[in-house]
C-alpha positions as CSV (number, residue, x, y, z in Angstrom):
1,M,-311.6,39.7,140.2
2,R,-313.3,43.1,139.9
3,A,-311.8,46.6,140.4
4,G,-311.7,47.5,144.0
5,E,-311.0,43.8,145.1
6,A,-307.9,42.0,146.1
7,I,-306.8,38.5,146.8
8,L,-304.5,37.5,149.7
9,V,-302.1,34.5,149.3
10,A,-300.9,32.7,152.4
11,N,-297.9,30.4,152.2
12,A,-297.3,28.9,155.6
13,G,-294.2,27.0,156.8
14,S,-293.4,25.4,160.1
15,S,-292.3,28.7,161.7
16,S,-293.2,31.2,159.0
17,L,-296.1,32.7,157.1
18,K,-295.4,34.4,153.8
19,F,-298.2,36.6,152.4
20,E,-298.8,38.5,149.3
21,A,-301.7,40.6,148.0
22,F,-302.8,40.8,144.4
23,A,-305.2,43.1,142.5
24,A,-306.4,43.3,138.9
25,G,-303.6,44.4,136.7
26,P,-303.7,46.9,133.8
27,D,-303.4,44.1,131.2
28,G,-306.4,42.2,132.5
29,G,-304.2,39.9,134.6
30,I,-303.2,40.2,138.2
31,A,-300.4,42.3,139.8
32,S,-298.8,42.1,143.2
33,I,-299.6,45.1,145.4
34,G,-297.8,44.2,148.6
35,G,-296.6,41.4,150.8
36,G,-294.3,40.3,153.6
37,Q,-293.5,37.5,156.0
38,F,-293.8,36.4,159.6
39,E,-290.7,34.6,160.7
40,G,-289.9,32.8,164.0
41,L,-293.4,31.8,164.8
42,G,-293.5,29.8,168.0
43,T,-290.1,31.3,169.2
44,A,-289.4,34.9,168.5
45,P,-291.8,36.2,165.9
46,R,-290.8,39.0,163.5
47,L,-293.0,40.7,160.9
48,H,-292.0,42.7,157.8
49,A,-294.5,43.9,155.3
50,V,-294.5,46.3,152.3
51,A,-297.2,47.8,150.1
52,S,-296.9,50.4,147.3
53,G,-293.2,50.3,147.6
54,R,-293.0,51.3,151.3
55,T,-292.7,49.4,154.6
56,I,-296.0,49.3,156.3
57,A,-295.0,47.1,159.2
58,A,-291.8,46.0,160.9
59,R,-292.1,44.5,164.3
60,D,-290.2,42.1,166.5
61,W,-292.0,40.4,169.4
62,G,-288.9,39.0,171.1
63,A,-289.6,35.8,173.1
64,D,-293.4,36.1,172.7
65,G,-293.7,32.9,170.6
66,F,-297.2,33.2,169.2
67,D,-298.5,30.8,166.5
68,H,-300.0,31.0,163.0
69,A,-303.5,31.9,164.4
70,A,-302.0,34.9,166.2
71,A,-300.1,35.9,163.0
72,V,-303.4,35.9,161.1
73,R,-304.8,38.3,163.7
74,E,-301.8,40.5,163.4
75,L,-302.1,40.4,159.6
76,G,-305.7,41.6,160.0
77,A,-304.5,44.7,161.7
78,I,-302.5,45.8,158.6
79,E,-304.9,44.4,156.0
80,G,-306.3,47.8,155.1
81,E,-302.9,49.2,154.2
82,L,-301.7,46.0,152.6
83,L,-304.7,45.9,150.3
84,G,-304.7,49.6,149.7
85,G,-308.3,49.9,150.8
86,R,-309.6,47.2,148.5
87,R,-312.1,44.6,149.5
88,L,-310.7,41.2,150.4
89,A,-312.3,38.9,147.8
90,A,-310.6,35.6,148.7
91,I,-307.6,34.0,150.3
92,G,-305.5,31.4,148.5
93,H,-303.3,28.9,150.4
94,R,-300.5,26.6,149.5
95,V,-301.3,23.1,150.8
96,V,-298.5,20.6,150.3
97,H,-300.5,17.3,150.0
98,G,-303.7,16.8,148.2
99,G,-303.6,13.0,148.3
100,M,-305.5,11.0,145.6
101,R,-308.7,13.0,146.0
102,F,-307.6,16.6,145.3
103,A,-306.0,17.2,141.9
104,E,-307.3,20.7,141.4
105,P,-307.6,23.8,143.6
106,L,-310.8,23.9,145.6
107,L,-312.9,26.1,147.7
108,V,-312.4,25.1,151.3
109,D,-315.2,23.9,153.6
110,E,-315.2,21.8,156.8
111,E,-315.3,18.5,154.9
112,A,-312.2,19.5,152.8
113,I,-310.3,20.5,156.0
114,A,-311.1,17.1,157.6
115,A,-309.9,15.3,154.5
116,L,-306.7,17.4,154.3
117,Q,-306.1,16.8,158.1
118,A,-306.1,13.1,157.4
119,L,-303.1,13.6,155.1
120,V,-300.9,15.1,157.9
121,T,-298.9,11.8,158.3
122,L,-297.8,12.1,154.7
123,A,-296.4,15.6,155.1
124,P,-295.8,16.1,158.8
125,L,-293.4,19.1,158.4
126,H,-295.9,21.0,156.2
127,Q,-299.5,20.0,156.2
128,P,-300.4,21.0,159.8
129,H,-298.9,24.5,159.2
130,N,-300.6,24.8,155.8
131,L,-304.0,24.1,157.5
132,A,-303.4,26.4,160.5
133,P,-304.0,29.7,158.7
134,I,-307.0,28.2,156.9
135,R,-308.6,27.4,160.2
136,A,-307.7,30.8,161.6
137,Y,-309.2,32.6,158.7
138,R,-312.4,30.5,158.9
139,A,-312.8,31.7,162.5
140,A,-311.8,35.3,161.9
141,R,-313.3,35.9,158.5
142,P,-316.0,33.2,157.9
143,G,-317.5,35.1,155.0
144,V,-314.3,35.2,152.9
145,P,-313.8,32.3,150.4
146,Q,-310.6,30.3,150.8
147,V,-309.0,28.3,148.1
148,A,-306.5,25.4,148.7
149,C,-303.9,25.0,146.0
150,F,-301.9,21.7,146.1
151,D,-298.2,21.0,145.5
152,T,-299.1,17.5,144.4
153,A,-301.6,18.5,141.7
154,F,-299.2,19.3,138.9
155,H,-297.8,15.8,139.0
156,R,-301.1,14.0,138.5
157,A,-300.4,14.2,134.8
158,Q,-297.6,11.7,135.1
159,P,-297.9,8.3,133.4
160,A,-299.3,5.7,135.8
161,I,-296.0,3.8,135.8
162,A,-294.2,6.9,137.1
163,Q,-296.5,7.0,140.0
164,S,-296.2,3.4,141.0
165,F,-294.3,1.5,143.7
166,A,-293.5,-2.2,143.3
167,L,-295.8,-3.2,146.2
168,P,-298.9,-5.4,146.3
169,G,-301.8,-3.7,144.6
170,R,-303.9,-3.3,147.7
171,F,-301.4,-0.7,148.9
172,A,-301.7,1.4,145.7
173,Q,-305.5,1.2,146.0
174,D,-305.1,2.7,149.5
175,G,-303.1,5.6,148.2
176,V,-299.5,4.4,148.6
177,R,-298.0,5.8,145.4
178,R,-295.6,8.5,144.2
179,Y,-297.2,11.9,144.4
180,G,-294.4,14.4,143.8
181,F,-294.3,17.9,145.3
182,H,-293.2,21.5,144.6
183,G,-295.9,21.4,142.0
184,L,-296.9,25.1,142.3
185,S,-293.3,26.1,141.6
186,Y,-293.0,23.7,138.7
187,E,-296.3,24.9,137.2
188,Y,-295.1,28.5,137.4
189,I,-291.8,27.6,135.7
190,A,-293.7,25.7,133.0
191,R,-295.7,28.9,132.2
192,R,-292.6,31.1,132.3
193,L,-290.3,29.1,130.1
194,P,-292.0,29.8,126.7
195,E,-291.9,33.5,127.5
196,L,-288.1,33.2,127.8
197,D,-287.7,31.0,124.7
198,A,-290.6,29.8,122.5
199,S,-288.7,26.6,121.7
200,L,-289.1,25.5,125.3
201,A,-292.9,25.2,125.1
202,D,-292.6,21.6,123.8
203,A,-289.1,20.8,125.0
204,R,-287.8,18.0,127.3
205,V,-286.9,19.9,130.4
206,V,-285.5,19.0,133.8
207,V,-286.3,21.7,136.4
208,A,-284.2,21.7,139.6
209,H,-286.1,23.3,142.5
210,L,-283.1,23.6,144.9
211,G,-283.8,25.1,148.3
212,N,-284.2,23.9,151.9
213,G,-286.6,21.5,150.3
214,A,-285.2,20.2,147.0
215,S,-286.5,18.2,144.1
216,L,-286.3,17.7,140.4
217,C,-289.1,17.5,137.8
218,A,-289.0,16.2,134.3
219,M,-291.4,18.0,132.0
220,R,-292.3,17.5,128.4
221,G,-294.5,20.2,126.8
222,G,-295.0,21.9,130.2
223,R,-296.4,18.7,131.8
224,S,-294.9,16.6,134.6
225,V,-293.5,13.3,133.4
226,A,-291.5,12.2,136.5
227,S,-290.2,13.7,139.7
228,T,-287.7,12.8,142.4
229,M,-290.1,13.2,145.4
230,G,-292.5,10.3,145.9
231,F,-295.0,9.3,148.6
232,T,-293.8,12.1,150.9
233,A,-291.6,15.2,150.6
234,L,-288.8,13.2,152.1
235,D,-287.8,11.3,149.0
236,G,-285.2,12.2,146.3
237,L,-282.4,14.8,146.7
238,V,-280.4,15.7,149.7
239,M,-282.1,18.7,151.3
240,G,-281.5,21.2,154.1
241,T,-282.5,18.8,157.0
242,R,-284.1,15.9,155.0
243,C,-282.0,12.9,153.9
244,G,-283.7,12.3,150.5
245,S,-283.7,8.8,149.0
246,L,-282.9,6.1,151.6
247,D,-282.7,2.3,151.5
248,P,-285.8,1.2,153.4
249,G,-283.6,-1.3,155.1
250,V,-281.9,1.5,156.9
251,V,-285.2,2.3,158.7
252,L,-285.5,-1.3,159.7
253,H,-281.9,-1.2,161.0
254,L,-282.6,1.9,163.0
255,M,-285.6,0.2,164.6
256,D,-283.7,-3.0,165.4
257,R,-280.2,-1.8,166.3
258,Y,-281.1,1.5,168.0
259,A,-284.6,0.7,169.2
260,M,-285.8,3.9,167.5
261,G,-289.6,4.4,167.3
262,P,-291.6,6.0,164.5
263,R,-291.4,9.6,165.9
264,E,-287.7,9.3,166.6
265,I,-287.1,8.1,163.0
266,E,-289.3,10.8,161.7
267,A,-287.3,13.5,163.5
268,L,-284.0,12.0,162.3
269,L,-285.0,11.8,158.6
270,Y,-286.9,15.1,158.4
271,R,-285.1,17.4,160.8
272,Q,-281.7,16.1,161.6
273,S,-280.3,14.8,158.3
274,G,-279.5,16.4,154.9
275,L,-277.0,19.2,154.7
276,L,-277.3,19.7,158.5
277,G,-276.8,16.1,159.3
278,V,-273.8,15.5,157.0
279,S,-272.0,18.7,157.9
280,G,-272.9,18.9,161.5
281,I,-272.8,22.7,160.9
282,S,-275.8,24.1,159.2
283,S,-278.7,23.4,156.8
284,D,-277.9,26.7,155.0
285,M,-275.9,26.3,151.8
286,R,-274.6,29.9,152.2
287,V,-273.1,29.0,155.6
288,L,-271.6,25.8,154.2
289,R,-270.0,27.5,151.2
290,A,-268.3,30.0,153.6
291,S,-267.1,27.3,156.0
292,P,-263.5,26.0,155.9
293,D,-264.6,22.8,157.7
294,P,-264.2,19.7,155.4
295,R,-267.5,18.4,156.6
296,A,-269.2,21.4,154.9
297,R,-267.5,20.4,151.6
298,E,-268.6,16.8,152.1
299,A,-272.2,17.9,152.5
300,I,-272.0,20.2,149.4
301,D,-270.5,17.4,147.3
302,L,-273.2,14.9,148.3
303,F,-275.9,17.5,147.5
304,V,-274.4,18.0,144.0
305,Y,-273.7,14.3,143.4
306,R,-277.2,13.3,144.2
307,A,-278.7,16.1,142.0
308,V,-276.5,15.0,139.1
309,R,-277.5,11.4,139.4
310,E,-281.2,12.2,139.5
311,I,-280.9,14.6,136.5
312,G,-279.5,11.6,134.6
313,S,-282.4,9.5,135.7
314,L,-285.0,12.1,134.6
315,A,-283.2,12.6,131.3
316,A,-283.7,8.9,130.7
317,A,-287.4,9.2,131.6
318,L,-287.7,12.0,129.0
319,G,-285.7,10.1,126.3
320,G,-283.2,13.0,126.1
321,L,-282.8,16.5,127.4
322,D,-283.3,19.9,125.8
323,A,-283.0,22.2,128.8
324,L,-281.9,22.3,132.5
325,V,-283.5,24.9,134.7
326,F,-282.4,26.0,138.2
327,T,-284.9,27.6,140.5
328,A,-285.7,28.3,144.2
329,G,-283.3,29.6,146.9
330,I,-280.2,27.7,146.0
331,G,-281.0,27.3,142.3
332,E,-281.6,31.0,141.8
333,N,-278.8,32.4,143.9
334,D,-275.9,30.0,144.2
335,A,-273.8,30.2,141.1
336,A,-271.3,27.7,142.5
337,T,-273.9,25.0,142.9
338,R,-275.2,25.7,139.4
339,R,-271.6,25.5,138.0
340,E,-270.8,22.2,139.7
341,I,-274.0,20.5,138.7
342,A,-273.7,21.7,135.1
343,A,-270.1,20.6,134.9
344,A,-271.1,17.1,136.0
345,C,-273.9,17.1,133.4
346,A,-271.6,18.0,130.5
347,W,-272.1,14.4,129.1
348,L,-275.7,15.4,128.5
349,G,-274.7,18.5,126.5
350,V,-275.1,20.9,129.4
351,R,-272.8,23.9,129.3
352,I,-272.9,27.3,131.1
353,D,-271.2,30.6,130.4
354,E,-269.3,31.7,133.4
355,A,-270.2,35.4,133.0
356,A,-273.9,34.6,132.5
357,N,-273.9,32.3,135.5
358,A,-272.2,34.9,137.7
359,A,-274.9,37.4,136.6
360,G,-277.6,35.0,137.5
361,G,-279.1,34.4,134.1
362,P,-281.8,33.9,133.1
363,R,-280.0,32.2,130.2
364,L,-276.9,30.5,131.5
365,S,-275.8,28.6,128.4
366,P,-273.7,29.9,125.5
367,P,-275.1,30.1,122.0
368,G,-275.1,26.7,120.3
369,A,-275.2,24.6,123.5
370,A,-276.9,21.3,122.9
371,V,-278.8,21.7,126.1
372,S,-279.7,25.2,127.2
373,A,-279.4,26.1,130.9
374,W,-281.4,28.6,132.8
375,A,-281.8,30.2,136.2
376,V,-285.5,31.3,136.6
377,E,-287.0,32.9,139.6
378,T,-290.1,30.9,140.8
379,D,-293.3,32.5,142.1
380,E,-295.5,30.1,144.0
381,E,-297.6,33.0,145.3
382,Q,-298.5,34.3,141.9
383,M,-299.5,30.7,140.8
384,I,-301.7,30.4,143.9
385,A,-303.3,33.8,143.1
386,L,-304.1,32.7,139.6
387,H,-305.6,29.5,140.8
388,T,-307.7,31.4,143.4
389,V,-309.1,33.8,140.7
390,A,-310.0,30.8,138.5
391,A,-311.7,28.9,141.4
392,L,-313.8,32.0,142.2
393,R,-314.9,32.2,138.6
394,L,-316.0,28.6,138.6
395,A,-317.8,28.9,142.0
């Protein structure tokens, strides 16, 4: 990336579009120059954007529920201020599922979009919304290169056995396998840990990405060894509205006993379960922590219990544990959840210092702890920007 140029990163969710702009930094790397977020897309859109330390846009459209394409058009109106007059060199996107074909970031063309569209059934909550701004920018800015960065790519380094289901081989050949997700977050943490402690560069680490979407990743030497998410982003931990691991027999029972069809089951497992389903109150851990309702405590306890069980499983996959890292919305900000998980992992040697935990880290463990504990802020947008710069160099 040359002087006078900038890269825009778009991280789209079902009802949101986070964006961040990067330019060349003084050290030869990249530096954030501004960003913001559209929220409430499809219902009551809101925009907040900052650049050079000041607010450049703050708008609420009320009930005018426009979509991601409209958000891209609105973003175009403030692009000059956001980029500080720099030329837009490329746009980097988070795409949740790369399937078997895409293991590296790639420059997007129509063939790639069609291939990624075919993966929508594997990530119905995410993939359509990831592709929406790519299509919108191809229409609005056809001359600007776009780079897709995949949440599944980081996990392609896992041993074959960690990616396998015990199904007949023909299904594996057709792509039915464990993919793993949140890879951009884990990749960033893998880069960040040696900066915090050089001994973590080759360590056996479990990273807990705990947010509305939640998963764990076992890493050795900064590479993925195993993860809790599998074929889809539904597997593994209890999440905000997703159930996590579920006996497949439950799905058969729902079909037989309740005559539920595929789309009804999809809505139940992806949107009506998890913390929301168990509590009947909210998918937001902050709301549940503040609630006196015993159902809120039940949901929290299940969230913690399942995380602890899976940490034990990943420690087994690693043959031991040197560090436990918390990241994402809950992991970075909820000291109570960190404390409860760490206490239940004491048998592994995990200990945290209460003052350090209350302060938010980054180091949470006391000196001499057998397993160090950390709270580290993730940065998927920076990881996407770095991949986008690299893809442009290779083009």
